[in-house]
C-alpha positions in Angstrom: -45.5 16.4 -20.1 -47.0 15.5 -16.7 -45.2 14.3 -13.6 -48.1 12.0 -12.7 -47.6 10.1 -16.0 -43.9 9.7 -15.3 -44.6 8.3 -11.8 -47.2 5.9 -13.2 -44.9 4.8 -16.0 -42.1 4.0 -13.5 -44.5 2.4 -11.1 -45.5 0.0 -13.8 -41.8 -0.9 -14.5 -41.5 0.9 -17.8 -38.4 2.7 -19.0 -38.5 6.5 -19.0 -37.3 8.3 -22.1 -34.4 10.8 -22.0 -36.9 13.7 -22.5 -39.0 12.5 -19.5 -35.9 12.2 -17.3 -34.7 15.6 -18.3 -38.1 17.1 -17.6 -38.0 15.4 -14.1 -34.5 16.7 -13.3 -35.3 20.2 -14.4 -38.4 20.2 -12.2 -36.4 18.9 -9.2 -33.7 21.5 -9.7 -35.9 24.6 -10.1 -38.7 23.5 -7.7 -41.6 23.1 -10.1 -42.2 19.5 -9.1 -43.4 19.2 -5.4 -41.7 17.0 -2.9 -44.6 14.5 -2.7 -44.3 13.7 -6.4 -40.6 13.3 -6.3 -41.0 11.0 -3.3 -43.5 8.9 -5.2 -41.2 8.6 -8.2 -38.2 7.7 -6.0 -40.2 5.0 -4.3 -41.2 3.6 -7.7 -37.5 3.5 -8.7 -36.7 1.8 -5.4 -39.1 -1.1 -6.2 -38.8 -1.2 -10.0 -35.2 -0.1 -10.6 -33.8 1.6 -13.7 -32.3 0.3 -16.9 -28.6 1.2 -17.6 -29.8 3.8 -20.2 -32.2 5.4 -17.7 -29.5 5.5 -15.0 -27.0 7.2 -17.4 -29.6 9.7 -18.5 -30.5 10.5 -14.9 -26.8 11.0 -13.9 -26.0 13.2 -16.9 -29.2 15.3 -16.5 -28.3 15.9 -12.8 -24.7 16.7 -13.7 -25.8 19.5 -15.9 -28.6 20.8 -13.7 -26.3 23.5 -12.3 -22.8 24.7 -12.4 -20.3 22.5 -14.3 -16.6 22.9 -13.5 -14.5 23.7 -16.6 -10.9 22.4 -16.3 -9.7 22.8 -19.9 -7.3 25.6 -18.9 -5.3 23.1 -16.9 -2.8 21.1 -19.1 -2.8 17.3 -18.9 -5.4 14.7 -18.2 -7.3 15.7 -15.1 -8.1 12.9 -12.7 -10.2 12.4 -9.6 -11.1 9.7 -7.1 -14.2 8.9 -5.1 -14.7 6.7 -2.1 -18.1 5.4 -1.2 -17.2 6.1 2.5 -15.6 4.1 5.2 -14.1 4.3 8.7 -10.5 5.7 8.9 -10.5 6.3 5.1 -8.0 9.1 4.7 -6.6 7.8 1.3 -7.4 11.1 -0.5 -4.9 12.9 1.8 -2.1 10.5 0.7 -3.2 9.8 -2.9 -3.5 13.4 -4.2 0.1 14.4 -3.3 1.5 11.1 -4.8 -0.4 11.6 -8.0 0.5 15.3 -8.2 4.2 14.3 -7.6 3.9 12.1 -10.7 2.8 15.1 -12.8 -0.9 14.3 -13.0 -3.3 17.2 -12.2 -5.9 16.6 -9.5 -8.7 19.1 -9.1 -10.5 17.6 -6.2 -13.9 18.7 -4.9 -14.9 16.9 -1.7 -17.7 16.9 0.8 -18.1 16.9 4.6 -18.9 13.7 6.5 -22.3 12.6 7.8 -22.8 9.6 10.1 -20.0 7.2 11.0 -18.0 7.9 7.8 -15.6 10.8 7.8 -15.5 13.6 5.2 -12.3 14.7 3.4 -13.1 18.4 3.9 -13.5 17.9 7.7 -10.1 16.4 7.8 -8.5 19.3 6.0 -10.3 21.8 8.2 -8.5 20.3 11.2 -5.4 22.1 9.8 -5.2 25.6 11.1 -5.9 28.2 8.4 -6.6 25.7 5.6 -9.0 27.2 3.1 -11.5 24.8 1.7 -13.3 27.5 -0.4 -11.6 29.1 -3.4 -12.6 31.2 -6.3 -12.6 29.2 -9.6 -9.7 31.1 -11.2 -7.5 30.6 -8.1 -8.5 26.9 -8.0 -7.4 26.4 -11.6 -4.2 28.4 -11.1 -3.2 26.2 -8.1 -3.9 23.0 -10.0 -1.8 24.3 -13.0 1.1 25.3 -10.8 1.4 22.5 -8.2 -0.9 19.9 -9.7 -3.2 19.6 -6.7 -6.1 21.4 -4.9 -8.9 20.3 -2.6 -12.0 22.4 -2.1 -15.5 22.0 -0.8 -18.2 21.3 -3.3 -19.7 24.4 -5.0 -23.1 25.6 -3.7 -24.6 25.3 -7.2 -23.1 22.0 -8.2 -25.7 19.4 -9.1 -28.7 21.2 -7.4 -31.1 18.5 -8.6 -29.1 15.8 -6.7 -29.0 17.9 -3.5 -32.8 18.1 -3.5 -33.3 14.5 -4.5 -30.9 13.2 -1.9 -32.6 15.2 0.8 -36.0 13.7 -0.2 -34.5 10.1 -0.4 -33.0 10.5 3.0 -36.4 11.0 4.7 -38.4 8.6 2.5 -36.5 5.3 2.9 -35.3 5.4 -0.7 -31.6 5.9 -0.1 -30.8 2.2 -0.7 -31.4 2.1 -4.5 -28.4 1.3 -6.6 -29.4 3.4 -9.7 -30.1 6.4 -7.4 -26.8 5.9 -5.5 -24.8 5.6 -8.7 -26.4 8.5 -10.5 -25.9 10.7 -7.3 -22.2 9.9 -7.1 -21.4 10.1 -10.8 -23.4 13.3 -11.4 -21.0 15.1 -9.0 -17.9 13.5 -10.5 -19.0 14.5 -14.1 -19.9 18.0 -13.0 -16.5 18.4 -11.3 -14.8 18.1 -14.7 -12.3 15.3 -14.3 -11.5 13.2 -17.4 -10.3 10.1 -15.5 -12.1 8.8 -12.4 -11.0 6.1 -9.9 -13.7 4.7 -7.7 -13.0 3.1 -4.3 -16.1 1.1 -3.5 -16.0 -0.1 0.1 -17.4 -3.5 1.1 -18.2 -4.7 4.6 -19.5 -3.8 8.1 -18.3 -0.2 8.0 -19.4 0.5 4.4 -22.7 1.4 2.8 -22.4 -1.7 0.7 -22.3 -4.7 3.1 -22.0 -7.4 0.4 -19.6 -8.0 -2.4 -22.4 -8.6 -4.9 -24.0 -5.2 -4.2 -20.7 -3.4 -4.3 -19.6 -5.0 -7.6 -23.0 -4.1 -9.1 -22.7 -0.5 -7.9 -19.2 -0.3 -9.3 -20.3 -1.5 -12.8 -23.3 0.9 -12.9 -21.0 3.8 -12.1 -18.4 2.8 -14.7 -21.2 2.5 -17.3 -22.4 6.1 -16.4 -18.9 7.5 -16.6 -18.1 5.9 -19.9 -21.4 7.1 -21.2 -20.3 10.6 -20.3 -17.0 10.1 -22.1 -14.9 9.6 -19.0 -12.3 7.0 -18.3 -13.4 5.1 -15.1 -12.1 2.2 -13.1 -13.2 0.9 -9.7 -11.5 -0.9 -6.8 -13.5 -3.0 -4.3 -11.8 -2.6 -1.0 -12.4 -4.3 2.4 -14.2 -2.2 5.1 -14.9 -4.9 7.6 -12.3 -3.2 9.8 -11.1 0.4 9.9 -8.5 1.5 7.4 -5.2 2.4 9.1 -5.0 2.9 12.8 -6.5 6.4 13.3 -10.2 7.4 13.2 -11.0 11.0 13.7 -10.1 14.1 11.7 -6.8 15.5 13.1 -5.7 12.0 14.0 -6.2 10.9 10.4 -4.4 13.9 9.0 -1.4 13.0 11.2 -1.5 9.4 10.0 -1.7 10.6 6.4 1.5 12.7 6.9 3.2 9.8 8.6 2.3 7.6 5.6 3.8 10.2 3.2 7.0 10.1 5.3 7.1 6.3 4.9 5.9 5.6 8.5 2.3 4.8 8.0 0.3 1.6 8.6 0.7 -1.1 5.9 -3.0 -1.3 4.9 -3.3 2.5 4.3 0.0 2.5 2.3 -1.1 -0.5 0.2 -4.5 1.0 -0.8 -3.2 4.5 -1.3 -0.5 3.3 -3.6 -2.9 1.3 -5.7 -5.4 4.1 -6.0 -2.6 6.5 -6.9 -1.3 4.1 -9.6 -4.7 3.8 -11.2 -5.0 7.6 -11.3 -1.5 8.0 -12.7 -2.4 5.4 -15.4 -5.6 7.2 -16.3 -3.7 10.5 -16.3 -1.5 9.0 -19.1 1.8 9.4 -17.3 2.6 5.7 -17.6 2.2 3.3 -20.5 1.2 0.4 -18.2 -0.4 0.0 -14.8 2.9 -1.6 -13.5 4.8 1.4 -14.6 2.2 3.6 -12.8 2.7 1.5 -9.6 6.4 2.2 -9.8 5.8 5.9 -10.2 3.5 6.0 -7.2 5.9 4.0 -5.0 8.8 6.2 -6.2 6.8 9.4 -5.2 6.3 7.9 -1.8 9.8 6.5 -1.1 11.6 9.6 -2.5 9.7 12.0 -0.4 8.3 13.9 -3.4 4.7 13.0 -2.3 5.4 14.7 1.0 6.8 17.8 -0.9 3.6 18.0 -2.9 1.5 17.7 0.3 3.4 20.6 1.9 3.0 22.7 -1.3 -0.8 22.1 -1.4 -1.3 22.8 2.4 0.8 26.0 2.2 -0.9 27.2 -1.0 -4.3 26.9 0.7 -3.2 28.7 3.9 -2.7 25.7 6.1 -0.2 26.0 9.0 1.6 22.8 10.2 4.8 22.4 12.2 6.5 19.2 11.0 9.0 19.2 13.8 6.3 18.5 16.4 5.0 15.0 17.2 1.4 15.9 16.1 2.5 18.5 13.5 0.7 21.3 15.3 -2.7 19.6 14.7 -5.4 20.0 17.5 -5.1 17.5 20.4 -7.8 16.3 22.8 -7.5 17.0 26.5 -8.4 13.4 27.6 -6.6 10.2 26.5 -7.8 6.9 27.9 -6.4 3.5 27.1 -8.6 0.5 26.4 -6.8 -2.7 27.5 -7.2 -6.4 26.8 -8.5 -8.6 29.6 -6.8 -11.8 28.6 -4.4 -13.5 26.2 -6.1 -14.0 22.8 -6.1 -13.2 19.1 -8.1 -10.2 17.8 -10.6 -12.1 15.6 -12.7 -9.2 14.4 -12.9 -5.4 14.7 -16.2 -4.1 13.6 -15.6 -1.0 11.5 -19.2 0.3 12.0 -18.9 0.1 15.8 -15.6 1.9 15.8 -17.0 4.6 13.5 -20.0 5.1 15.7 -17.7 5.3 18.8 -15.7 8.1 17.1 -19.0 9.9 16.2 -20.1 9.7 19.8 -16.9 11.5 20.8 -17.9 14.3 18.4 -15.7 13.3 15.4 -18.8 12.9 13.2 -22.2 14.4 12.5 -25.6 12.9 13.1 -27.2 15.9 11.3 -25.7 18.2 8.6 -25.7 21.2 10.9 -23.8 19.5 13.8 -20.4 21.0 14.7 -17.6 18.4 14.9 -14.6 18.3 17.2 -11.5 17.9 15.0 -9.3 16.8 17.9 -11.2 13.7 19.1 -11.1 10.2 17.8 -9.6 6.7 18.3 -6.2 5.2 17.8 -6.2 1.5 17.2 -3.1 -0.4 18.5 -4.5 -3.9 17.9 -6.4 -5.1 14.8 -7.6 -8.5 13.5 -4.8 -11.2 13.5 -2.8 -9.5 16.3 -2.1 -11.6 19.5 -2.7 -9.6 22.6 -1.7 -10.3 26.2 -3.7 -9.3 29.3 -3.1 -5.6 29.9 -2.0 -4.8 26.3 -3.4 -1.5 24.9 -6.1 -2.3 22.3 -6.9 1.4 21.6 -6.5 4.9 22.8 -9.5 7.2 23.0 -9.0 10.9 22.4 -11.8 12.9 24.0 -12.7 16.4 25.3 -15.9 15.5 27.1 -15.9 12.9 30.0 -19.6 12.0 29.3 -18.9 11.4 25.6 -15.8 9.4 26.6 -17.7 6.9 28.7 -20.4 6.3 26.0 -17.8 5.9 23.3 -15.7 3.5 25.5 -18.7 1.1 25.8 -19.3 1.3 22.1 -15.7 0.7 21.2 -15.5 -2.4 23.5 -18.3 -3.9 21.5 -16.3 -3.6 18.3 -13.7 -6.2 19.4 -14.1 -9.9 19.2 -11.4 -12.4 20.4 -10.5 -16.0 19.6 -8.0 -18.6 20.8 -7.0 -19.2 17.2 -5.4 -16.8 14.7 -8.1 -15.7 12.2 -7.6 -16.0 8.4 -6.5 -12.7 6.9 -8.9 -11.1 4.4 -7.5 -9.3 1.4 -7.6 -5.5 1.5 -8.1 -5.0 -2.2 -10.8 -7.4 -3.3 -11.1 -6.7 -7.0 -10.3 -4.3 -9.8 -13.3 -3.7 -12.1 -12.5 -2.0 -15.3 
C-alpha cells in the first residue's frame, strides 16, 4: 500500500477503505509517513471531506493508535464530558462533583488551554498542591472510592492525533469538520468512558461560529461515538458572551466553588445542571432525563456536590481554605475597574475579545510552551441586557504586569457594545442533539 495512492484517491473525492485509513494512521503514529505526505492528505480532506464511514474509521484507528484507558475495574457506567472550548467555561469543575454525588463515576482526562479558550487542567493547577498526574492504578482507585478524578492526558494517548493535529495547525487544515470530530472523539474513546456528553459551543467565542456548523459537528461526533459502542448526546450552547462572570484560571475555580455553594451566576448554574443531568442519565442512575435533572439539582442544593468537590481536591493533594474570600487561591497584585461612560444597556459582550484580553494578561497561551499566570483574569459585573449608569463598574481586571494591564484594558473595552434599548435575550442552551 502506498501513501501517494491514498493521497490521490482522496484528492479525487473517493472514499478510503478501512485498511487504507488504518495504514495511514499507523504511519502517522510511528513516523513512517513523512509530514509532507500527511499535509497533502489533510489538504485533500479539507477540500473533499470524508464520508461518515471514513470519519468513524479514522477516529477509531486514532483512538487505538496508542494507550487505551481500561476502566472495567470501576463499577458502574463510566461517563465523561467534552466542551469544544469557550471563554469562562468552567462547567467541568461544577459538573464532575454533581455527577459523582449522584453516584455516577467520572474518570476525566483533560487538556491544557491554547489561545483564548481556557484549559481544565490549567484551572485545577491554580489550586496549590493539586496533582494532575496520577498512576493508572491510583486513578482507578480514586474513581472507585469517591467517583471522581481529573488528570492530564497521558503522553501516549492517541499519538496519531497528536502528530496529525500539529501538522494541521501549520497547514491551514484545522477547520475541517471530519478532522475536528475524529480528533475529539478519538481521545474520548481512548479515555474509556461508556457515556459521553458533548458541549458544542456556538458563537463569537467558540470555534464554531454558526449554528449550522456546530450542529453538523455534533452529529458527526455522535455518529462516531455510537459506531464505537458509546452512548453519546450533545448540547449546543451559546458562546456569544462569556459563560459566568469570571475569566481566568483561579478566578474561574473560585466561581465554580461559589456555584457549588449555590452562589454562582445563573448561566453557569443552568448549563452545569443540564450537563450533569445528561451525564447522570447516561450513567443509568435515573430512569428519565427529568429524574436526572432532579438528582443534579438535589446534589447542588443539598451541598453534596460541594462535598464531592472537597473530596476530589483533597484526594489529589489540593489545598484550599474555604473560610477565606478567595479560598486560598492565588490573587493578582493589581486590580483595575473598567467603568461605563454613560447610561445605556449592554447590548453585546464579545466573548472572543474578552478571552483575548484575558490571554494578554497572561491567563492563556499563544504557544504550547508558554507559562501562564494562574492569578490574572477578568471579572465581569455587567453583561448583555444589564442597564448601566455612568460610572458603574463594567468589569474588574486582575493583573500582575502594568504593561499587560494596559493592553488588555484596551482589548476589553472593544468587547462591549451599548444601546439605548434593552436587547433581546438569547437562549443559553440552543438545542439537545441525541
